[in-house]
N, C-alpha and C positions, 0 to 999 in steps of 0.2 A: 503494500501500500506505500504511496507516494507520499509524503510527508505535506502539512498543507503548506502554499505560499502568502508570506506576508512580508508584504511593502514597510519599510522604514522609512519615514519622511528628515529629511536634519533641521526641520525647523527652521529656527534663527540661523542663518548663516554665522550671524555674530555674537553669539552665544555658545553656551556648549553643549549644541541638540550634537555638530557635528564628532565633538569627542566622545559624549558616549555613545551613539551609532553608533562609530567603529570601536571600539570597543567592547561591544556588545557584539558584535559579529567576530573579532577576535574569540572572546569566548567561544571554546567547543562543542557545551552545552546547549545554546544557539539553534547551530547548525544539526544539533541531534534532536531538534524539537522541530526545527523549522528549514526547509526553502526562506534562504531572506533575498531580499533587493533591496537598497537604496533607495530611494528615489530626489534624486539635487543632486547637482554638479559634479562630476567628477573628482572633478582641481583642490574640490573643496573638502570632501574627500577624501583624497590623496594628504592634502598638509593635515589635515587633523590625524590620520595614522602615522605621519613623521613625528607631528608634532607629539607622542605620547610612548617615549622611552623605559616607562615602565610595564608597554604589553610589549612582554617575550616573544610572541609568536606575531609578528603581525601580518593582517593581510593582503594581499593585491589587489588593489583595482580594477574592474574590468570594464569601462563603459562597452552601453550597449544600448542602440537606437530606438527599439524596441522592449514592450515586457515579454512578447514572444519572442527576443534573443535571449532571456537572461538565465534561459534554463539550459540552454542550448550545450554549456560546458561547465565542468565543475572544477574547473583551476578558478580563482578570486572569486571577492563578493562584485556580483552585477549591481550597476550604478546609471543607472538612468533619466538621466534629464530631459523633462519635456517643455522648462522653460528656456532661455538666451542665456548667456554668459559671465553676464552683470554681478551674478552671486558673488564668484570667484574673485571680485573684483572690492569686498567690501570687506573694510577692516574690523578687529573684529574689537568688542568691548560697548559699544554701542549703536544706538537705534542708526538704522539709514532706509530709506524706502525702498533702496534696492533688494537690501532681506527681509522688508514684509514683502513684498514683490513678491518672490522665490517662494515666499512657505508657504506662500495660497496659493500658486502655482503648482506644486509640485502637492498639495495636499487636496486642491482639486481635482487635476488627474487620480492619483491613486481611487479619490472615494466615485473617478467613473468607473477604475480599472475593478475598483469591488463589484460594483454594479452590476457592469456587464459581465462578472464570473471568472475575472482574471485571476482572479487576487480573493485568499479567501478570508484577509485579516490585513486593518491597516494597524501600527505603530505609530505615533508621530511623533517626535524632539520636539520640545516647547519654542512655542513662536514668542514675541513681544505684539503685542495688540496698540503698541506706540508706535511699532514702525509698519506693521496695517495701514494704517491711517495716513502714517508718512505716503504711503504709498496710495493713498486714495480710494484706503478702500474699507466702512465704514462697518467693518464688525466687533460684539465685544471678545473674540479669541478662537479660538476648532468648535465648539459647539455650534455655535449658533451655526460658522459656513458651514458644519457636516448635514446639521438640519435642514439647511437651502436648499443642498446639492442634491439631498436625498425624496426632498420631497416631503420631509411631515412635521407635525405640527406638536404631537404628543410625546418630547423628545425630556434628557434631563441630562445633565453630569452627575455623577455616583463616584467617592471614592471608594476602594475595595480595600478589604485588609485580610490578605488570605489570615486560614485559622493558624492558632503558635503563636508564641509570645503572649503577649499582654491579650491577644481576644483566644475568650475558649469557646467561643462560638463553634461547633465543628463543620461547619461553611464557611466559617469566617466573618466578618463584619462589614457590611455594606452601609454607605451613609451617601443619601440622595438630598439635592437640593429645592427648593422649592423656588429661588429666585437666587442666580448666578452674577452675574458679572456686573453691577448696577451701586448706586453707592448708598448705605447702609440710610442714609436719611426719603433713600426712594421705595425702601421696602413695604414699609406700610401696605402704601398707595397699592403699591403691586398683590400683595397678597387676595388669591379671594378662594371661597369653599373650593370652583372647581378644579380652581391652581394645584389644592392642595391633595385633593381626590385624588386628581391626574398622577403625583407623581406619590400617592399611594400606592397605585397601582401598577407602575413603572417597578417599582422595587421590590413587591409581592410577585408582578413577574419571573425575576430574574433572578430574586432566591432561590422561588418555587423552581427554576431550571436546574441553580448551582446542586441544592443542596435534595431533589426530589422530594421535599413536603414542604407543607405552609409556613412560613415565617413567621417570627412572631417579631410586629412593628412596632418601635417607639418613635412616635410625632414631637416632635418637639415644642416649645412654648419659646412666644418670641419674648414676653419679659419677664424680666423678673421674678423669680416664686408666681412662674404661672400665670402670671398679671395678681398674685392675691387679691385675685377674686373680687377684681373692675378698679383696685387702687393705683391698680401700674399700670394700669388699657384692657382694653376690652378686644382686643381679637382673640386673644381663645377665646372667650363665650361665641363672641360674633363669628367667626372667622375656621378657629380648628376645630373646637370643638366638633362643628357639625358637621366638617371635612370630613374627619372619625365615625362618628355615627354612620355617615351613610355610604361609607369603603364597607362598615358590616351591612349594613342592610343591602346593598347591592352584589355583591363581593363576597361576604363573611371573612373577611380579613380578619385576621387574625392581631387584632390595632388596638394599641391604645394610645392618649392620648386628651392634650395636650400634658406634656409632662416636663419639669424644672429641665433645663437647659445645662445647667452643673451640674446634673447630675446622671443625666441620662446617659451618655456617651460611655460613662466608669461601669453601671449599671450592665450596659450592652456589654463591657468589652467582660463581666462574670459571670457572663452567659445570660442575662435572664432573657436576653434579646437579640437576632439573628440582624436588624435590618432599622436605621431611621432615618428617619423624613426630617433635615436641617429645613429648618426657613430662608438664613440668608446663608453664601459661601461663609463666612469665617465662621460659623458657629458647627460647622461641619468641619470645615479645613486646617483649623487649630489643634482641633480635640485627635481628628487624624495621625496628622503629618506629629503631634506628640507624642503619640504611642507606636508611631511604625513609621520615620521618612520616609527612610532606605526601600519601605514594604511597600507601598500604597497607593495603588493602581487607579488613575479616571481610568472607566470606561463608558462611555454614551449610551445611556440607555434608547430605545426606541426607533434603532435605527434600522434598517436591512442586512446591515451589514456589521462587521466586529470592527468595531477600533477601542484601541485602549492608549494610555500614555503613561508617564514616568507621572509623578507628580508635584517634579520641581519645574524651578521656573527658566530663562535662561543664564541670569546668571553672568552678565555679560562682565564683575569685577575680579574671576578665574580661566575668564574664554581663552584658549590658548595654549593653558600654562602649566598639564600633566593634572591636575588637581581636580579634576568631576569624578564623583563615581556611579559606573554605570551602574549599579546593584536596580536602582529604581527600570530601566532602561531596561533589563532584564527578567528581573518579573514584570514589567508592563507585557513586555514577550510573550511569557509561559502562560499569562490568565489571557491573552489573546489564542494562543495556540492554543489552550485550553474549553475556550469557548466556541473554537470551530467544531467539535465534536459533538455526533450524533448527541441527544441527550437522549 
């Protein structure tokens, strides 16, 4: 049986994306799990390989003209560049419109290929939202681009922490976010009963697929102490509790909430919950990154394709210095491969 074909996008070429991709494809475990193809400029990948003296066996980079050529030979790591040559001229360590455009082009090309059935999964290195905007691309990040390319409106970012370490639940812990890349000031106005209910359903289906049994879902409160009976806000009574009740009534979900956010992740790690619904980005991200920064994987829910990524950012300050840890990228590839298997 052939191994799954997994595209690894370079992300923002001014950051650590090329380095963590280079280190990941040099890891023999990755080549045991899948048939990787790097999507981005081959010269950028070559420079990243050369800048990593910590990698003992550095892979050779084999430029290919199309995905159909990627697996015609066994030697080297195939690298397909669907864009122009401008990415190879981008200096490290700062936002650049050329890097934003290259990241977008690589992502959309890989997504289109996955939709055509030419790939089983995509694992993306981090991109810079500011660089996207410099390139005239008005997107908050990967998730929204992927949703648009796949033509879906019911989607979400989920951080997934596999079992082990701090997580006692046998299937790991998933944390999905109702709102994502937006200001804290805007969050209360963006929350709706339907939106919260939608995210409960997405993570319910994902964790059911992963574990084979109905997950126990905890839904975060928005305000301290879950609003303290309305003293600190009414979103819990007005929005969150009705969404929880709706999920129970419509899908018989095993869902509890609203639960104070300062204790929910701790309870979940202790095995009380398999999944958490957070109301905003940092409510979920900070806790998950504290307990499993190198192991937490970003999974986009609601897409017709498999897409994962590490949970770190572009880290411009250490780009090109052989300091980036590829553990998150390797774990994201491992999870992507697992998600390609039949349930």
